[in-house]
Each structure stands twice: as structure tokens, then as C-alpha cells.
N, CA, C and O atoms as a GROMACS GRO file, in nm:
protein
  316
    1MET      N    1   1.123  -1.639  -1.265
    1MET     CA    2   1.044  -1.539  -1.336
    1MET      C    3   1.125  -1.412  -1.356
    1MET      O    4   1.219  -1.385  -1.281
    2ALA      N    5   1.088  -1.337  -1.455
    2ALA     CA    6   1.157  -1.212  -1.486
    2ALA      C    7   1.055  -1.101  -1.501
    2ALA      O    8   0.935  -1.126  -1.515
    3PHE      N    9   1.104  -0.981  -1.496
    3PHE     CA   10   1.020  -0.866  -1.524
    3PHE      C   11   1.025  -0.838  -1.674
    3PHE      O   12   1.122  -0.873  -1.741
    4VAL      N   13   0.919  -0.776  -1.725
    4VAL     CA   14   0.905  -0.750  -1.868
    4VAL      C   15   0.865  -0.604  -1.886
    4VAL      O   16   0.780  -0.553  -1.814
    5ILE      N   17   0.927  -0.539  -1.983
    5ILE     CA   18   0.893  -0.400  -2.013
    5ILE      C   19   0.790  -0.400  -2.125
    5ILE      O   20   0.808  -0.463  -2.229
    6LEU      N   21   0.680  -0.329  -2.101
    6LEU     CA   22   0.565  -0.327  -2.191
    6LEU      C   23   0.562  -0.204  -2.279
    6LEU      O   24   0.654  -0.122  -2.277
    7ASP      N   25   0.456  -0.191  -2.356
    7ASP     CA   26   0.437  -0.087  -2.456
    7ASP      C   27   0.454   0.057  -2.409
    7ASP      O   28   0.511   0.137  -2.484
    8PRO      N   29   0.410   0.096  -2.290
    8PRO     CA   30   0.425   0.237  -2.252
    8PRO      C   31   0.570   0.286  -2.253
    8PRO      O   32   0.594   0.407  -2.258
    9CYS      N   33   0.665   0.195  -2.248
    9CYS     CA   34   0.806   0.235  -2.251
    9CYS      C   35   0.844   0.298  -2.384
    9CYS      O   36   0.923   0.393  -2.388
   10GLY      N   37   0.787   0.248  -2.493
   10GLY     CA   38   0.825   0.292  -2.627
   10GLY      C   39   0.833   0.442  -2.645
   10GLY      O   40   0.939   0.494  -2.680
   11PRO      N   41   0.724   0.513  -2.622
   11PRO     CA   42   0.730   0.658  -2.642
   11PRO      C   43   0.809   0.732  -2.534
   11PRO      O   44   0.860   0.841  -2.559
   12GLU      N   45   0.820   0.675  -2.417
   12GLU     CA   46   0.884   0.743  -2.304
   12GLU      C   47   1.035   0.720  -2.299
   12GLU      O   48   1.113   0.815  -2.303
   13LYS      N   49   1.076   0.593  -2.290
   13LYS     CA   50   1.217   0.554  -2.280
   13LYS      C   51   1.293   0.642  -2.180
   13LYS      O   52   1.396   0.700  -2.213
   14SER      N   53   1.243   0.651  -2.059
   14SER     CA   54   1.301   0.741  -1.960
   14SER      C   55   1.427   0.686  -1.893
   14SER      O   56   1.508   0.765  -1.844
   15ALA      N   57   1.447   0.556  -1.889
   15ALA     CA   58   1.572   0.491  -1.846
   15ALA      C   59   1.601   0.488  -1.697
   15ALA      O   60   1.710   0.447  -1.658
   16GLU      N   61   1.509   0.528  -1.613
   16GLU     CA   62   1.533   0.516  -1.469
   16GLU      C   63   1.561   0.371  -1.430
   16GLU      O   64   1.639   0.343  -1.339
   17CYS      N   65   1.496   0.279  -1.500
   17CYS     CA   66   1.512   0.136  -1.471
   17CYS      C   67   1.655   0.088  -1.490
   17CYS      O   68   1.703   0.003  -1.415
   18VAL      N   69   1.723   0.142  -1.588
   18VAL     CA   70   1.859   0.098  -1.619
   18VAL      C   71   1.953   0.127  -1.503
   18VAL      O   72   2.033   0.042  -1.465
   19SER      N   73   1.943   0.244  -1.446
   19SER     CA   74   2.037   0.285  -1.342
   19SER      C   75   2.015   0.213  -1.209
   19SER      O   76   2.107   0.207  -1.127
   20VAL      N   77   1.896   0.159  -1.186
   20VAL     CA   78   1.870   0.092  -1.057
   20VAL      C   79   1.887  -0.060  -1.063
   20VAL      O   80   1.885  -0.125  -0.958
   21CYS      N   81   1.903  -0.116  -1.179
   21CYS     CA   82   1.914  -0.261  -1.191
   21CYS      C   83   2.046  -0.310  -1.134
   21CYS      O   84   2.153  -0.271  -1.182
   22PRO      N   85   2.042  -0.395  -1.029
   22PRO     CA   86   2.166  -0.438  -0.965
   22PRO      C   87   2.247  -0.539  -1.047
   22PRO      O   88   2.364  -0.564  -1.016
   23VAL      N   89   2.186  -0.598  -1.150
   23VAL     CA   90   2.259  -0.697  -1.231
   23VAL      C   91   2.277  -0.652  -1.376
   23VAL      O   92   2.318  -0.732  -1.461
   24ASP      N   93   2.247  -0.527  -1.404
   24ASP     CA   94   2.266  -0.470  -1.538
   24ASP      C   95   2.203  -0.555  -1.648
   24ASP      O   96   2.267  -0.585  -1.749
   25CYS      N   97   2.077  -0.593  -1.630
   25CYS     CA   98   2.012  -0.678  -1.729
   25CYS      C   99   1.918  -0.600  -1.821
   25CYS      O  100   1.844  -0.662  -1.898
   26ILE      N  101   1.918  -0.467  -1.814
   26ILE     CA  102   1.829  -0.387  -1.896
   26ILE      C  103   1.911  -0.315  -2.002
   26ILE      O  104   2.009  -0.246  -1.971
   27GLU      N  105   1.870  -0.331  -2.128
   27GLU     CA  106   1.940  -0.267  -2.239
   27GLU      C  107   1.842  -0.194  -2.327
   27GLU      O  108   1.724  -0.229  -2.336
   28GLU      N  109   1.892  -0.090  -2.392
   28GLU     CA  110   1.808  -0.011  -2.481
   28GLU      C  111   1.807  -0.073  -2.620
   28GLU      O  112   1.911  -0.101  -2.679
   29GLY      N  113   1.687  -0.092  -2.671
   29GLY     CA  114   1.668  -0.137  -2.808
   29GLY      C  115   1.621  -0.021  -2.893
   29GLY      O  116   1.610   0.092  -2.845
   30LYS      N  117   1.594  -0.048  -3.016
   30LYS     CA  118   1.551   0.057  -3.109
   30LYS      C  119   1.419   0.123  -3.066
   30LYS      O  120   1.404   0.244  -3.075
   31ASP      N  121   1.326   0.040  -3.020
   31ASP     CA  122   1.192   0.092  -2.990
   31ASP      C  123   1.158   0.102  -2.842
   31ASP      O  124   1.061   0.168  -2.805
   32GLN      N  125   1.238   0.037  -2.756
   32GLN     CA  126   1.210   0.040  -2.612
   32GLN      C  127   1.328  -0.021  -2.538
   32GLN      O  128   1.424  -0.066  -2.601
   33PHE      N  129   1.322  -0.023  -2.406
   33PHE     CA  130   1.421  -0.095  -2.326
   33PHE      C  131   1.374  -0.239  -2.310
   33PHE      O  132   1.254  -0.268  -2.316
   34TYR      N  133   1.470  -0.329  -2.288
   34TYR     CA  134   1.440  -0.471  -2.271
   34TYR      C  135   1.512  -0.525  -2.148
   34TYR      O  136   1.624  -0.485  -2.119
   35ILE      N  137   1.446  -0.616  -2.077
   35ILE     CA  138   1.505  -0.685  -1.963
   35ILE      C  139   1.542  -0.826  -2.007
   35ILE      O  140   1.459  -0.899  -2.060
   36ASP      N  141   1.668  -0.862  -1.985
   36ASP     CA  142   1.713  -0.996  -2.022
   36ASP      C  143   1.652  -1.096  -1.923
   36ASP      O  144   1.686  -1.095  -1.805
   37PRO      N  145   1.560  -1.182  -1.971
   37PRO     CA  146   1.493  -1.274  -1.879
   37PRO      C  147   1.585  -1.381  -1.820
   37PRO      O  148   1.551  -1.443  -1.720
   38ASP      N  149   1.701  -1.402  -1.880
   38ASP     CA  150   1.795  -1.500  -1.827
   38ASP      C  151   1.883  -1.443  -1.716
   38ASP      O  152   1.943  -1.519  -1.640
   39ILE      N  153   1.890  -1.311  -1.706
   39ILE     CA  154   1.975  -1.247  -1.606
   39ILE      C  155   1.894  -1.184  -1.493
   39ILE      O  156   1.943  -1.174  -1.380
   40CYS      N  157   1.773  -1.141  -1.522
   40CYS     CA  158   1.689  -1.074  -1.422
   40CYS      C  159   1.677  -1.158  -1.296
   40CYS      O  160   1.651  -1.279  -1.302
   41ILE      N  161   1.698  -1.094  -1.180
   41ILE     CA  162   1.690  -1.165  -1.052
   41ILE      C  163   1.557  -1.138  -0.980
   41ILE      O  164   1.539  -1.178  -0.864
   42ASP      N  165   1.465  -1.073  -1.048
   42ASP     CA  166   1.330  -1.053  -0.993
   42ASP      C  167   1.327  -0.964  -0.869
   42ASP      O  168   1.244  -0.984  -0.780
   43CYS      N  169   1.416  -0.867  -0.862
   43CYS     CA  170   1.422  -0.782  -0.742
   43CYS      C  171   1.312  -0.676  -0.740
   43CYS      O  172   1.272  -0.632  -0.632
   44GLY      N  173   1.264  -0.634  -0.857
   44GLY     CA  174   1.158  -0.535  -0.863
   44GLY      C  175   1.202  -0.390  -0.857
   44GLY      O  176   1.118  -0.300  -0.857
   45ALA      N  177   1.332  -0.365  -0.852
   45ALA     CA  178   1.381  -0.227  -0.845
   45ALA      C  179   1.338  -0.147  -0.968
   45ALA      O  180   1.304  -0.029  -0.956
   46CYS      N  181   1.339  -0.209  -1.084
   46CYS     CA  182   1.301  -0.141  -1.207
   46CYS      C  183   1.154  -0.100  -1.204
   46CYS      O  184   1.119   0.012  -1.242
   47LYS      N  185   1.070  -0.190  -1.160
   47LYS     CA  186   0.926  -0.162  -1.155
   47LYS      C  187   0.896  -0.046  -1.061
   47LYS      O  188   0.809   0.037  -1.088
   48ALA      N  189   0.968  -0.040  -0.952
   48ALA     CA  190   0.944   0.064  -0.852
   48ALA      C  191   0.974   0.204  -0.904
   48ALA      O  192   0.912   0.300  -0.859
   49VAL      N  193   1.067   0.218  -0.997
   49VAL     CA  194   1.106   0.352  -1.043
   49VAL      C  195   1.050   0.390  -1.180
   49VAL      O  196   1.068   0.503  -1.224
   50CYS      N  197   0.982   0.298  -1.247
   50CYS     CA  198   0.930   0.328  -1.381
   50CYS      C  199   0.822   0.435  -1.374
   50CYS      O  200   0.718   0.415  -1.311
   51PRO      N  201   0.845   0.551  -1.440
   51PRO     CA  202   0.748   0.660  -1.430
   51PRO      C  203   0.621   0.639  -1.512
   51PRO      O  204   0.523   0.711  -1.494
   52VAL      N  205   0.621   0.540  -1.602
   52VAL     CA  206   0.503   0.517  -1.685
   52VAL      C  207   0.439   0.381  -1.659
   52VAL      O  208   0.354   0.336  -1.735
   53ASP      N  209   0.479   0.316  -1.552
   53ASP     CA  210   0.422   0.188  -1.511
   53ASP      C  211   0.424   0.086  -1.626
   53ASP      O  212   0.324   0.021  -1.655
   54ALA      N  213   0.540   0.075  -1.690
   54ALA     CA  214   0.555  -0.011  -1.807
   54ALA      C  215   0.619  -0.146  -1.776
   54ALA      O  216   0.650  -0.221  -1.868
   55ILE      N  217   0.639  -0.178  -1.649
   55ILE     CA  218   0.710  -0.302  -1.614
   55ILE      C  219   0.619  -0.391  -1.530
   55ILE      O  220   0.560  -0.348  -1.430
   56GLU      N  221   0.609  -0.517  -1.574
   56GLU     CA  222   0.527  -0.615  -1.503
   56GLU      C  223   0.606  -0.743  -1.485
   56GLU      O  224   0.701  -0.770  -1.558
   57GLU      N  225   0.567  -0.821  -1.386
   57GLU     CA  226   0.627  -0.952  -1.368
   57GLU      C  227   0.574  -1.045  -1.477
   57GLU      O  228   0.458  -1.037  -1.518
   58GLU      N  229   0.661  -1.134  -1.521
   58GLU     CA  230   0.627  -1.225  -1.630
   58GLU      C  231   0.497  -1.301  -1.603
   58GLU      O  232   0.415  -1.316  -1.694
   59TYR      N  233   0.477  -1.348  -1.480
   59TYR     CA  234   0.356  -1.427  -1.452
   59TYR      C  235   0.229  -1.343  -1.443
   59TYR      O  236   0.120  -1.398  -1.437
   60ASP      N  237   0.242  -1.210  -1.441
   60ASP     CA  238   0.125  -1.122  -1.438
   60ASP      C  239   0.083  -1.074  -1.576
   60ASP      O  240  -0.014  -0.998  -1.588
   61LEU      N  241   0.152  -1.116  -1.680
   61LEU     CA  242   0.121  -1.069  -1.816
   61LEU      C  243  -0.012  -1.125  -1.863
   61LEU      O  244  -0.043  -1.242  -1.842
   62SER      N  245  -0.089  -1.040  -1.928
   62SER     CA  246  -0.211  -1.088  -1.993
   62SER      C  247  -0.169  -1.152  -2.126
   62SER      O  248  -0.057  -1.128  -2.172
   63PRO      N  249  -0.254  -1.230  -2.186
   63PRO     CA  250  -0.217  -1.294  -2.313
   63PRO      C  251  -0.170  -1.195  -2.420
   63PRO      O  252  -0.078  -1.225  -2.496
   64ASP      N  253  -0.232  -1.078  -2.426
   64ASP     CA  254  -0.190  -0.981  -2.528
   64ASP      C  255  -0.059  -0.912  -2.492
   64ASP      O  256   0.001  -0.848  -2.579
   65GLN      N  257  -0.013  -0.922  -2.369
   65GLN     CA  258   0.115  -0.862  -2.329
   65GLN      C  259   0.232  -0.960  -2.345
   65GLN      O  260   0.348  -0.918  -2.338
   66GLU      N  261   0.204  -1.087  -2.365
   66GLU     CA  262   0.310  -1.186  -2.375
   66GLU      C  263   0.404  -1.160  -2.493
   66GLU      O  264   0.518  -1.207  -2.494
   67VAL      N  265   0.357  -1.085  -2.591
   67VAL     CA  266   0.441  -1.050  -2.705
   67VAL      C  267   0.565  -0.970  -2.659
   67VAL      O  268   0.669  -0.977  -2.725
   68PHE      N  269   0.554  -0.897  -2.549
   68PHE     CA  270   0.667  -0.818  -2.500
   68PHE      C  271   0.776  -0.907  -2.439
   68PHE      O  272   0.894  -0.874  -2.449
   69LEU      N  273   0.737  -1.016  -2.378
   69LEU     CA  274   0.835  -1.114  -2.330
   69LEU      C  275   0.905  -1.178  -2.449
   69LEU      O  276   1.026  -1.196  -2.448
   70GLU      N  277   0.828  -1.213  -2.550
   70GLU     CA  278   0.885  -1.272  -2.671
   70GLU      C  279   0.981  -1.175  -2.739
   70GLU      O  280   1.087  -1.216  -2.787
   71LYS      N  281   0.945  -1.046  -2.743
   71LYS     CA  282   1.035  -0.946  -2.802
   71LYS      C  283   1.166  -0.937  -2.725
   71LYS      O  284   1.273  -0.927  -2.785
   72ALA      N  285   1.158  -0.941  -2.592
   72ALA     CA  286   1.280  -0.935  -2.511
   72ALA      C  287   1.367  -1.058  -2.534
   72ALA      O  288   1.489  -1.047  -2.548
   73GLU      N  289   1.305  -1.174  -2.537
   73GLU     CA  290   1.380  -1.297  -2.560
   73GLU      C  291   1.450  -1.293  -2.696
   73GLU      O  292   1.566  -1.332  -2.708
   74LYS      N  293   1.380  -1.244  -2.798
   74LYS     CA  294   1.438  -1.233  -2.932
   74LYS      C  295   1.551  -1.129  -2.933
   74LYS      O  296   1.656  -1.152  -2.993
   75PHE      N  297   1.529  -1.015  -2.867
   75PHE     CA  298   1.630  -0.910  -2.863
   75PHE      C  299   1.762  -0.965  -2.810
   75PHE      O  300   1.867  -0.940  -2.868
   76PHE      N  301   1.757  -1.039  -2.700
   76PHE     CA  302   1.879  -1.091  -2.640
   76PHE      C  303   1.934  -1.213  -2.714
   76PHE      O  304   2.055  -1.236  -2.712
   77ALA      N  305   1.849  -1.290  -2.779
   77ALA     CA  306   1.896  -1.406  -2.857
   77ALA      C  307   1.971  -1.360  -2.981
   77ALA      O  308   2.062  -1.428  -3.027
   78ASP      N  309   1.932  -1.245  -3.035
   78ASP     CA  310   1.996  -1.193  -3.157
   78ASP      C  311   2.127  -1.121  -3.131
   78ASP      O  312   2.192  -1.076  -3.225
   79LYS      N  313   2.167  -1.108  -3.006
   79LYS     CA  314   2.290  -1.035  -2.973
   79LYS      C  315   2.412  -1.122  -2.992
   79LYS      O  316   2.524  -1.078  -2.968
   0.00000   0.00000   0.00000
């Protein structure tokens, strides 16, 4: 499982998550930051420091939040 960055990140983009990620799997996109689901080690460091509570574990996503996992997968597939 991986962590996923949700909608509250968009307007904030504070980036605390980037500096604490031990595997450097978080990258900035045009509209928000994204966590690479293939690299994320599920440590939770990003979730702990997010000031807007925009990070959830993949298995905790509600159906309407699953679009953010899809966005992250597409973001990294297009690289």
C-alpha cells in the first residue's frame, strides 16, 4: 500500500512531506504534490508532517478520493 496526497494539498502545497520522505518518492506536479505508489514504503512520515491533513493511506480512501491515487499513478506513468 502507498500513501496518497488528496485535494487539500492543491491550494497549500507546503512541501513539508517532501523533506521528510526517506525514499524521495514525493514530487511536485502542476496542481499538487504526488507520491509515487511504486516507491512509497508506507512509513507515514509524510502524513505526520502534513499541515493540512491531505495525506491518507491508499486503503483508507473513500470512493470519491480514489481519483487522487489515479492522478498520482498517471503523473508518474507519464514521466
